C-alpha positions as CSV (number, residue, x, y, z in Angstrom):
1,M,0.0,0.0,0.0
2,G,1.1,3.5,-0.7
3,P,0.5,6.8,-2.6
4,S,0.4,6.9,-6.4
5,G,3.8,6.5,-8.0
6,C,5.5,4.9,-5.0
7,G,6.5,1.8,-6.9
8,K,3.7,-0.7,-5.9
9,T,2.9,-1.9,-9.4
10,T,6.6,-2.0,-10.3
11,L,7.3,-4.3,-7.4
12,L,4.4,-6.5,-8.3
13,N,5.6,-6.7,-11.9
14,L,9.0,-7.8,-10.7
15,L,7.5,-10.5,-8.5
16,G,5.4,-11.6,-11.4
17,D,8.2,-11.6,-13.9
18,R,6.4,-9.1,-16.0
19,V,9.4,-6.9,-16.8
20,G,12.7,-7.5,-18.4
21,S,15.9,-8.2,-16.4
22,K,17.6,-5.0,-17.5
23,G,18.6,-2.9,-14.5
24,V,17.1,-5.4,-12.0
25,Q,19.3,-6.7,-9.2
26,G,18.7,-9.1,-6.3
27,T,16.9,-12.4,-5.9
28,I,13.3,-13.4,-5.8
29,A,12.6,-16.4,-3.6
30,L,9.5,-18.6,-3.1
31,N,9.5,-20.4,0.3
32,G,13.2,-19.7,0.6
33,H,13.9,-21.2,-2.8
34,K,15.2,-19.1,-5.7
35,M,12.5,-18.6,-8.3
36,T,12.7,-20.9,-11.3
37,K,10.6,-21.6,-14.4
38,K,9.1,-24.5,-12.5
39,S,8.1,-22.4,-9.5
40,K,6.7,-19.6,-11.7
41,R,3.9,-22.0,-12.7
42,F,2.6,-21.6,-9.2
43,I,2.2,-17.8,-9.5
44,A,-0.8,-16.0,-11.2
45,Y,-0.8,-12.3,-12.0
46,C,-4.0,-10.3,-12.4
47,T,-3.5,-6.9,-14.1
48,Q,-5.2,-3.8,-12.9
49,D,-7.0,-3.3,-16.2
50,D,-9.8,-5.8,-17.0
51,I,-8.7,-6.9,-20.4
52,F,-11.3,-9.0,-22.3
53,F,-12.9,-9.5,-25.7
54,P,-16.1,-7.5,-25.2
55,H,-18.4,-9.6,-27.4
56,L,-17.7,-12.9,-25.5
57,T,-19.7,-14.0,-22.5
58,V,-18.1,-14.7,-19.1
59,K,-18.4,-18.4,-19.5
60,E,-17.0,-18.4,-23.1
61,T,-14.1,-16.3,-22.0
62,L,-13.2,-18.6,-19.1
63,S,-13.8,-21.7,-21.2
64,Y,-11.3,-20.6,-23.8
65,T,-8.8,-19.8,-21.1
66,A,-9.3,-23.2,-19.5
67,R,-8.9,-25.0,-22.8
68,L,-5.7,-23.2,-23.5
69,R,-4.0,-23.3,-20.1
70,L,-5.2,-26.3,-18.2
71,P,-3.2,-29.6,-18.6
72,R,-3.9,-31.4,-21.9
73,E,-4.4,-34.6,-19.9
74,L,-7.8,-33.2,-18.6
75,S,-10.8,-33.9,-20.9
76,R,-12.8,-31.0,-22.2
77,R,-15.6,-31.9,-19.8
78,E,-13.2,-31.7,-16.8
79,K,-11.9,-28.3,-18.0
80,L,-15.4,-27.0,-18.2
81,K,-16.2,-28.4,-14.8
82,Q,-13.2,-26.3,-13.5
83,V,-14.7,-23.3,-15.1
84,E,-18.1,-23.9,-13.4
85,N,-16.4,-24.3,-10.0
86,T,-14.4,-21.1,-10.4
87,M,-17.4,-19.1,-11.4
88,A,-19.3,-20.4,-8.4
89,L,-16.4,-19.5,-6.2
90,L,-16.4,-15.9,-7.4
91,N,-20.2,-15.5,-7.6
92,L,-20.2,-15.3,-11.4
93,T,-22.7,-18.1,-12.2
94,K,-25.6,-15.6,-12.5
95,C,-23.8,-13.6,-15.2
96,A,-22.2,-16.6,-17.0
97,D,-24.1,-16.1,-20.2
98,T,-23.8,-12.3,-20.2
99,I,-21.3,-10.7,-22.6
100,I,-18.5,-8.9,-20.8
101,G,-18.8,-5.7,-22.8
102,D,-16.7,-2.5,-22.5
103,Q,-17.1,1.3,-22.4
104,R,-19.3,1.2,-25.5
105,I,-21.0,-2.2,-25.2
106,R,-23.2,-2.9,-22.3
107,G,-22.2,-6.1,-20.4
108,V,-21.5,-7.2,-16.9
109,S,-21.1,-4.8,-14.0
110,G,-17.7,-3.4,-12.9
111,G,-17.5,-5.8,-10.0
112,E,-18.4,-8.8,-12.1
113,R,-15.7,-7.8,-14.6
114,K,-13.1,-7.6,-11.9
115,R,-14.1,-11.0,-10.6
116,A,-14.0,-12.4,-14.1
117,N,-10.5,-11.1,-14.5
118,I,-9.4,-12.8,-11.3
119,A,-11.3,-16.0,-12.3
120,S,-9.3,-16.3,-15.5
121,E,-6.1,-16.6,-13.4
122,L,-7.6,-18.9,-10.7
123,L,-8.5,-21.5,-13.2
124,T,-5.0,-22.9,-13.1
125,D,-5.1,-23.3,-9.3
126,P,-2.0,-21.2,-8.5
127,S,-0.5,-21.2,-5.1
128,V,0.3,-17.4,-5.2
129,I,-1.9,-14.8,-6.7
130,L,-0.7,-11.3,-7.5
131,L,-3.4,-8.7,-7.8
132,D,-2.7,-5.2,-9.1
133,E,-5.3,-2.8,-7.5
134,P,-8.3,-5.2,-8.0
135,T,-10.6,-2.8,-6.2
136,S,-9.8,0.2,-8.4
137,G,-13.0,1.6,-10.1
138,L,-15.3,-0.1,-7.6
139,D,-17.4,1.6,-4.9
140,S,-16.8,0.8,-1.3
141,S,-19.4,-1.9,-1.1
142,L,-18.2,-3.8,-4.2
143,A,-14.6,-3.4,-3.1
144,L,-15.5,-5.0,0.3
145,E,-17.5,-7.8,-1.4
146,L,-14.5,-8.6,-3.6
147,T,-12.1,-8.5,-0.7
148,K,-14.3,-10.8,1.4
149,I,-14.4,-13.3,-1.5
150,L,-10.6,-13.2,-1.9
151,K,-10.1,-13.5,1.9
152,E,-12.4,-16.5,2.1
153,F,-10.7,-18.1,-0.9
154,A,-7.2,-17.6,0.6
155,V,-8.2,-19.2,3.9
156,K,-10.2,-22.1,2.6
157,Q,-7.9,-23.0,-0.3
158,R,-4.7,-22.1,1.6
159,K,-3.4,-19.7,-1.0
160,T,-1.2,-16.6,-0.7
161,I,-2.7,-13.5,-2.2
162,I,-0.5,-10.4,-2.6
163,M,-2.6,-7.3,-3.4
164,V,-1.6,-3.8,-4.5
165,I,-4.0,-1.3,-3.1
166,H,-4.1,2.5,-3.0
167,Q,-6.6,3.7,-0.3
168,P,-8.8,0.9,1.1
169,S,-11.8,1.5,3.4
170,S,-11.3,0.5,7.1
171,Q,-13.2,-2.8,6.6
172,V,-11.1,-3.7,3.6
173,F,-7.9,-2.7,5.4
174,E,-8.8,-4.9,8.4
175,S,-9.1,-8.0,6.2
176,F,-5.3,-7.9,5.4
177,D,-2.9,-10.2,7.3
178,K,0.3,-8.5,6.4
179,L,1.1,-5.0,5.2
180,M,4.0,-3.5,3.2
181,L,3.9,0.3,3.1
182,M,5.9,2.0,0.3
183,A,6.9,5.5,-0.5
184,D,9.2,6.7,-3.3
185,G,10.3,3.2,-4.1
186,H,11.3,2.5,-0.4
187,M,9.7,0.4,2.2
188,V,8.5,2.3,5.3
189,Y,6.9,-0.7,7.0
190,F,6.6,-4.4,6.5
191,G,4.9,-6.7,9.0
192,E,1.5,-7.6,10.5
193,R,-1.3,-5.3,9.5
194,A,-2.5,-5.1,13.1
195,G,0.9,-3.8,14.2
196,V,1.2,-0.9,11.8
197,V,-0.6,1.6,14.1
198,D,1.6,0.8,17.0
199,Y,4.7,1.1,14.8
200,L,3.7,4.5,13.6
201,A,2.9,5.5,17.2
202,D,6.5,4.5,18.2
203,Q,7.7,6.8,15.5
204,G,5.7,9.7,16.9
205,Y,2.6,9.5,14.7
206,K,-0.3,8.3,16.7
207,C,-3.5,7.5,14.9
208,H,-6.8,8.5,16.5
209,P,-8.9,5.5,17.5
210,N,-11.9,6.4,15.4
211,F,-9.8,7.3,12.3
212,N,-9.4,4.9,9.4
213,P,-5.7,3.7,9.6
214,A,-5.4,3.5,5.8
215,D,-6.5,7.2,5.4
216,Y,-4.1,8.2,8.2
217,I,-1.2,6.3,6.6
218,L,-1.7,8.0,3.3
219,E,-1.9,11.4,4.9
220,L,1.5,10.7,6.5
221,L,3.0,9.4,3.3
222,N,1.8,12.4,1.3
223,D,3.7,14.8,3.6
224,N,7.2,15.0,2.3
225,T,8.9,15.6,5.6
226,I,7.0,12.8,7.5
227,K,7.5,10.5,4.5
228,Q,11.3,11.0,4.6
229,N,11.4,10.5,8.3
230,L,9.5,7.1,8.0
231,I,11.8,6.0,5.2
232,N,14.9,6.8,7.3
233,A,13.4,5.2,10.4
234,Y,12.7,1.9,8.6
235,A,16.1,2.0,6.8
236,H,17.7,2.4,10.2
237,D,15.9,-0.7,11.5
238,V,17.3,-2.9,8.6
239,R,20.6,-1.1,8.0
240,D,22.5,-4.2,9.3
241,D,20.4,-6.4,7.0
242,P,20.7,-4.7,3.5
243,T,19.1,-7.7,1.7
244,G,16.1,-7.7,4.0
245,K,16.4,-11.4,4.7
246,Q,16.0,-11.0,8.4
247,V,12.9,-8.9,7.9
248,V,11.3,-11.5,5.6
249,E,12.3,-14.3,7.9
250,K,10.8,-12.6,10.9
251,H,7.4,-12.0,9.3
252,S,7.2,-15.3,7.5
253,R,7.5,-17.7,10.5
254,R,3.8,-17.7,11.2
255,T,3.0,-18.5,7.6
256,R,5.4,-21.4,7.5
257,T,4.0,-22.7,10.7
258,D,0.4,-22.5,9.6
259,N,1.1,-23.7,6.1
260,Q,2.5,-27.2,6.0
261,L,2.9,-27.0,2.3
262,S,5.9,-24.7,2.7
263,D,8.3,-27.1,1.1
264,T,6.0,-29.6,-0.5
265,I,4.7,-27.0,-2.9
266,L,8.0,-26.7,-4.6
267,D,9.0,-30.4,-4.2
268,A,5.7,-31.7,-5.6
269,P,5.9,-32.7,-9.2
270,V,4.6,-30.0,-11.6
271,T,1.5,-31.1,-13.6
272,S,3.5,-30.6,-16.7
273,E,6.9,-29.4,-17.7
274,R,5.6,-28.3,-21.1
275,R,5.8,-24.7,-22.1
276,W,2.4,-24.9,-23.6
277,E,-0.5,-27.0,-22.3
278,A,-2.4,-27.1,-25.6
279,T,-0.7,-28.5,-28.7
280,F,0.0,-26.2,-31.6
281,L,-3.0,-27.5,-33.6
282,Q,-5.2,-27.2,-30.5
283,Q,-4.1,-23.6,-30.0
284,V,-4.9,-22.7,-33.6
285,S,-8.3,-24.5,-33.4
286,I,-9.3,-22.9,-30.0
287,L,-8.1,-19.4,-31.0
288,T,-9.8,-19.6,-34.4
289,E,-13.1,-20.4,-32.8
290,R,-12.7,-17.6,-30.3
291,T,-11.5,-15.0,-32.9
292,F,-14.4,-16.0,-35.2
293,K,-17.0,-15.4,-32.4
294,Q,-15.5,-12.1,-31.4
295,S,-14.8,-10.8,-35.0
296,R,-18.2,-11.9,-36.4
297,K,-20.0,-9.4,-34.2
298,I,-17.8,-6.6,-35.5
299,M,-17.2,-7.5,-39.2
300,L,-20.8,-8.7,-39.8
301,S,-22.5,-6.1,-37.7
302,K,-25.9,-4.8,-38.7
303,V,-24.2,-1.5,-39.7
304,N,-21.8,-3.3,-42.0
305,I,-24.5,-5.4,-43.6
306,F,-26.7,-2.3,-44.0
307,Q,-23.7,-0.5,-45.6
308,T,-23.2,-3.3,-48.1
309,I,-26.9,-3.5,-49.1
310,A,-27.2,0.3,-49.4
311,L,-24.1,0.5,-51.6
312,T,-25.4,-2.4,-53.8
313,I,-28.7,-0.6,-54.3
314,V,-26.9,2.7,-55.2
315,C,-24.6,1.0,-57.7
316,L,-27.6,-0.8,-59.3
317,L,-29.4,2.5,-59.7
318,V,-26.3,4.1,-61.3
319,W,-25.0,1.3,-63.5
320,L,-28.1,-0.8,-64.2
321,Q,-27.8,-2.7,-67.5
322,I,-24.9,-0.8,-69.0
323,P,-25.2,-1.2,-72.8
324,F,-22.4,-2.7,-74.8
325,S,-21.8,0.5,-76.7
326,E,-19.0,3.0,-77.2
327,V,-20.9,5.7,-75.3
328,N,-20.9,3.6,-72.1
329,I,-17.4,2.3,-72.1
330,N,-16.2,4.7,-69.4
331,D,-19.3,3.8,-67.3
332,R,-18.4,0.1,-67.6
333,V,-14.7,0.8,-66.7
334,G,-15.7,3.0,-63.8
335,N,-17.9,0.3,-62.4
336,I,-15.1,-2.3,-62.6
337,F,-12.5,0.0,-61.0
338,F,-14.9,1.1,-58.2
339,C,-15.8,-2.5,-57.3
340,G,-12.1,-3.4,-56.9
341,V,-10.9,-0.4,-55.0
342,F,-13.8,0.1,-52.6
343,W,-13.5,-3.3,-51.1
344,A,-9.7,-2.9,-51.0
345,F,-10.1,0.4,-49.1
346,N,-12.7,-1.1,-46.8
347,A,-10.5,-4.1,-46.0
348,M,-7.4,-2.1,-45.2
349,I,-9.1,0.4,-42.9
350,G,-10.9,-2.5,-41.1
351,S,-7.7,-4.6,-40.6
352,V,-5.1,-1.9,-39.9
353,S,-6.3,-1.5,-36.3
354,S,-6.7,-5.2,-35.6
355,F,-3.3,-5.9,-34.1
356,P,-3.0,-2.5,-32.2
357,L,-6.4,-3.2,-30.5
358,D,-5.4,-6.9,-29.7
359,L,-2.0,-5.9,-28.4
360,V,-2.9,-5.6,-24.7
361,M,-4.8,-8.9,-24.7
362,L,-2.1,-10.6,-26.7
363,S,0.6,-9.4,-24.2
364,K,-1.5,-10.5,-21.2
365,E,-2.1,-14.0,-22.5
366,R,1.4,-14.5,-23.9
367,Q,2.9,-13.6,-20.5
368,S,0.6,-16.2,-19.0
369,R,2.0,-18.7,-21.5
370,S,-1.3,-19.4,-23.0
371,Y,-0.2,-19.9,-26.6
372,R,2.4,-19.4,-29.3
373,L,2.5,-16.1,-31.2
374,L,2.3,-18.1,-34.5
375,S,-0.9,-19.9,-33.2
376,Y,-2.5,-16.5,-32.6
377,Y,-1.5,-15.1,-36.0
378,L,-2.6,-18.1,-38.0
379,S,-5.9,-18.4,-36.1
380,K,-6.6,-14.7,-36.9
381,Q,-6.0,-15.3,-40.6
382,I,-8.3,-18.4,-40.7
383,A,-11.1,-16.9,-38.6
384,E,-11.3,-13.6,-40.4
385,L,-11.1,-15.1,-43.9
386,P,-14.8,-16.0,-44.3
387,L,-15.8,-12.8,-42.6
388,I,-13.7,-10.5,-44.8
389,I,-15.0,-12.0,-48.1
390,F,-18.7,-12.1,-47.1
391,N,-19.6,-8.5,-47.8
392,P,-17.7,-8.3,-51.1
393,T,-19.4,-11.4,-52.3
394,L,-22.8,-10.1,-51.2
395,Y,-22.1,-7.0,-53.3
396,T,-20.5,-8.5,-56.3
397,I,-23.1,-11.2,-57.2
398,P,-26.0,-8.9,-57.8
399,V,-24.0,-6.0,-59.2
400,Y,-22.1,-8.2,-61.7
401,W,-25.3,-9.5,-63.4
402,A,-27.5,-6.4,-62.9
403,T,-25.0,-4.0,-64.4
404,N,-24.6,-6.2,-67.5
405,L,-21.0,-7.2,-67.2
406,L,-19.8,-9.9,-69.6
407,P,-22.6,-12.6,-69.4
408,D,-20.4,-15.6,-69.0
409,F,-20.4,-17.7,-65.8
410,G,-16.8,-18.6,-66.0
411,R,-15.8,-14.9,-66.4
412,F,-18.1,-14.1,-63.4
413,V,-16.3,-16.6,-61.2
414,A,-12.9,-15.3,-62.3
415,Y,-14.1,-11.7,-61.7
416,L,-15.3,-12.6,-58.1
417,I,-12.0,-14.4,-57.3
418,V,-10.0,-11.3,-58.3
419,I,-12.2,-9.1,-56.2
420,L,-11.8,-11.3,-53.2
421,L,-8.0,-11.7,-53.8
422,T,-7.7,-7.9,-54.0
423,T,-9.6,-7.6,-50.7
424,L,-7.4,-10.1,-49.1
425,T,-4.2,-8.4,-50.4
426,S,-5.4,-5.1,-49.1
427,Q,-6.2,-6.7,-45.7
428,S,-2.6,-8.1,-45.8
429,F,-1.1,-4.7,-46.1
430,G,-3.5,-3.5,-43.3
431,Y,-2.1,-6.3,-41.1
432,L,1.5,-5.3,-42.0
433,F,1.0,-1.6,-41.2
434,G,-0.9,-2.4,-38.0
435,A,1.7,-5.0,-36.8
436,T,4.6,-2.6,-37.6
437,V,3.3,0.6,-36.1
438,L,1.1,-0.8,-33.3
439,N,-0.6,2.5,-32.9
440,V,-4.2,2.9,-34.2
441,H,-4.0,6.5,-35.3
442,K,-0.5,6.3,-36.9
443,S,-1.2,3.0,-38.7
444,I,-4.5,4.4,-40.1
445,S,-2.6,7.4,-41.4
446,V,0.1,5.3,-43.0
447,S,-2.5,3.0,-44.6
448,L,-4.5,5.9,-46.0
449,V,-1.5,7.3,-47.8
450,F,-0.6,3.8,-49.1
451,I,-4.1,2.9,-50.4
452,L,-4.6,6.3,-52.0
453,A,-1.2,6.2,-53.7
454,S,-2.0,2.7,-54.9
455,M,-5.3,3.9,-56.3
456,L,-3.7,6.9,-58.1
457,L,-1.1,4.6,-59.7
458,G,-3.6,1.9,-60.5
459,G,-4.1,3.0,-64.1
460,F,-7.6,4.5,-63.8
461,Y,-6.9,8.1,-62.8
462,I,-3.5,8.4,-64.5
463,K,-2.9,6.8,-67.9
464,H,0.6,8.2,-68.5
465,L,3.0,8.9,-65.7
466,P,5.8,11.5,-66.2
467,F,9.1,10.4,-67.7
468,G,11.2,8.5,-65.3
469,L,8.3,7.6,-63.0
470,T,6.6,4.9,-65.0
471,W,8.1,2.2,-62.8
472,L,6.0,3.5,-59.8
473,K,2.8,1.8,-61.2
474,Y,4.4,-1.6,-60.7
475,L,4.5,-1.0,-57.0
476,S,0.7,-0.6,-56.8
477,F,-1.2,-3.8,-56.1
478,V,-4.3,-2.0,-57.5
479,K,-2.6,-1.9,-60.9
480,Y,-2.5,-5.7,-61.1
481,S,-6.0,-6.1,-59.8
482,Y,-7.4,-3.5,-62.2
483,S,-5.6,-5.1,-65.1
484,L,-6.9,-8.5,-64.3
485,L,-10.5,-7.3,-64.0
486,L,-10.3,-5.5,-67.4
487,Q,-8.7,-8.6,-69.0
488,I,-11.5,-10.7,-67.7
489,Q,-14.2,-8.4,-69.0
490,F,-12.6,-7.2,-72.3
491,D,-10.2,-9.9,-73.5
492,S,-13.0,-12.0,-75.0
493,P,-14.6,-12.4,-78.4
494,K,-18.0,-11.6,-76.7
495,A,-16.7,-8.2,-75.7
496,Q,-17.8,-6.2,-78.7
497,F,-19.0,-2.6,-78.3
498,R,-21.3,-0.9,-80.8
499,C,-19.9,2.3,-82.2
500,A,-21.5,5.5,-81.3
501,R,-24.2,6.8,-83.6
502,P,-24.1,10.5,-84.7
503,G,-25.1,12.7,-81.8
504,E,-24.6,10.1,-79.1
505,L,-21.2,11.4,-78.0
506,P,-20.8,14.7,-76.2
507,A,-20.0,17.7,-78.4
508,G,-16.3,17.8,-79.4
509,E,-15.6,14.1,-78.5
510,L,-14.3,12.0,-81.3
511,S,-15.5,8.4,-81.8
512,I,-12.9,5.7,-81.6
513,C,-14.6,4.1,-84.6
514,D,-13.9,7.1,-86.8
515,T,-10.5,6.1,-88.3
516,G,-10.7,8.4,-91.3
517,D,-11.3,5.5,-93.7
518,D,-14.2,5.4,-96.1
519,A,-15.5,2.4,-94.3
520,P,-15.7,3.3,-90.5
521,L,-15.8,0.6,-87.9
522,T,-19.2,-0.7,-86.7
523,S,-17.9,-2.1,-83.4
524,I,-15.0,-1.9,-81.0
525,S,-13.2,-5.0,-79.7
526,G,-12.6,-5.3,-75.9
527,I,-8.9,-5.9,-76.4
528,S,-8.5,-2.5,-78.0
529,I,-10.0,-0.9,-75.0
530,I,-7.5,-2.6,-72.7
531,D,-4.7,-1.4,-75.0
532,S,-6.1,2.2,-74.8
533,E,-6.0,2.0,-71.0
534,G,-2.4,1.0,-71.1
535,L,-3.0,-2.1,-68.9
536,N,-2.2,-4.9,-71.3
537,D,1.5,-4.9,-70.7
538,L,1.5,-8.1,-68.7
539,P,-0.3,-11.4,-69.3
540,W,-3.2,-12.2,-67.0
541,Y,-1.4,-15.0,-65.2
542,V,1.6,-12.7,-64.4
543,N,-0.8,-10.1,-62.9
544,L,-2.4,-12.9,-60.9
545,I,0.9,-14.3,-59.6
546,I,2.1,-10.8,-58.6
547,L,-1.1,-10.0,-56.8
548,L,-1.1,-13.3,-55.0
549,G,2.6,-12.7,-54.1
550,F,1.8,-9.3,-52.6
551,C,-0.9,-10.9,-50.5
552,I,1.4,-13.7,-49.2
553,V,4.6,-11.6,-48.7
554,A,2.7,-8.9,-46.8
555,R,1.2,-11.4,-44.4
556,V,4.6,-13.1,-43.8
557,L,6.2,-9.7,-43.1
558,A,3.3,-8.8,-40.8
559,Y,4.0,-11.9,-38.7
560,Y,7.7,-11.1,-38.3
561,S,7.0,-7.5,-37.6
562,L,4.5,-8.5,-34.9
563,R,7.0,-11.0,-33.4
564,R,9.8,-8.4,-33.3
565,N,7.5,-5.9,-31.6
566,S,6.3,-8.6,-29.2
567,R,9.9,-9.3,-28.2
568,R,10.7,-5.6,-27.7
569,S,7.7,-5.2,-25.3
570,K,9.3,-7.9,-23.0
571,E,12.6,-6.1,-22.8
């Protein structure tokens, strides 16, 4: 306990192995034994922030955690039984089927969310539980209720609970067994909670009998002079014991006497020496199922479905049954280009924030050794694949036939495949920017510049780039997508366009059919239109391979970028 900024959370992070070893000195011991990877399995850490996927229910959240973290020797039924027991222990059974929610989505109450956060760590039956301000954001009654639950759990299950707390009520304060007071990174007291008032009185700071000791302590520690006096006084008490071993020994005798598991905890065989309890394929399967449930509520929300339907209706009204005539060639080309770039734009903006928003949850679960990073990444690709292609498919099917694009089923299938591949390629770049920048606002800015530049260089807006810059168009994935779509629609014997009749073209616009010969053309071939667009420089299969290559390479780079940033966050 101590005022803000005194080092409480930093100390807890060190005990929970949540910070890198850089600049850290000393030894962390559990029951007198130096901490090892084996003993770390007995320690659970609950963060101050309640980090959850908001669209999942309490039971779903805990079930996925259990399936990932409980020993693989347990059956799925046994793991779910453990979930039921943990929910009952923390009074979560009533809200088991309620979504957790967040600031924007209504879900469980603040107290229930706190208990769910603790429940996710208690599933593995740890011996030591570290809690970072579990009562923050709760009113006094909810804070007391949570503390009583934890106290009862600690006594009945014979667990050690170490809690960071800022300013508890008198009832919450009285539930503690031992107390460590901190100020400016120093200890000012460590011992029995019941003895702190007498200790302060011995230092000349007597607490009034009717005053909350916790409030009085914080008043003292917020006074710079008194705070320094208390720091010096405690340092004087332990100056002959710089490592603090005698202090720890003095105040741990009762615990060792009461708890006969002092040595047997560490000597007992660990349930598993594996780094991961779930196999790689199990991790991918479980995470895919979880990601699909969470992402489905977002990507296939009512708003997104309405947007797709509304856009489809607008496009049908604008481009309904475009004639195969010279007059309407630009309308047909505009329809094709819009279909490709809109869904590319939509996919990139939707995916670029994916990793930055998942980062906190990813960090929390990775530190708990729940799964491999590769399992998470692959599951995200698999789960979001059917979701990302649903809306483009819903749009393309009616728009293709209603706007009178080439009436050939094989060409339609090829057209749809290219639209979906373009969407996936754009999503890949969104993943890459999000995984590299890991900041929502910055990654959106980068992706906007990229997608707009790709559209400009795609061949629709700019037909002829300045001398020396023509190579830029080959960096645009939109160029390959647009070329493919035009080749599908125009590189066919069926793609014949009637020449414009006199008066059909706007004033001053010359007909392509007017070649100056005595016998003008009566129709225009589709291939000549592709040539006029300057997009027939590569065969269709080369365009397809390059577009597919963009998609794959961007996803591979996104993974390695995410892995690099994940490692940096641990340092």
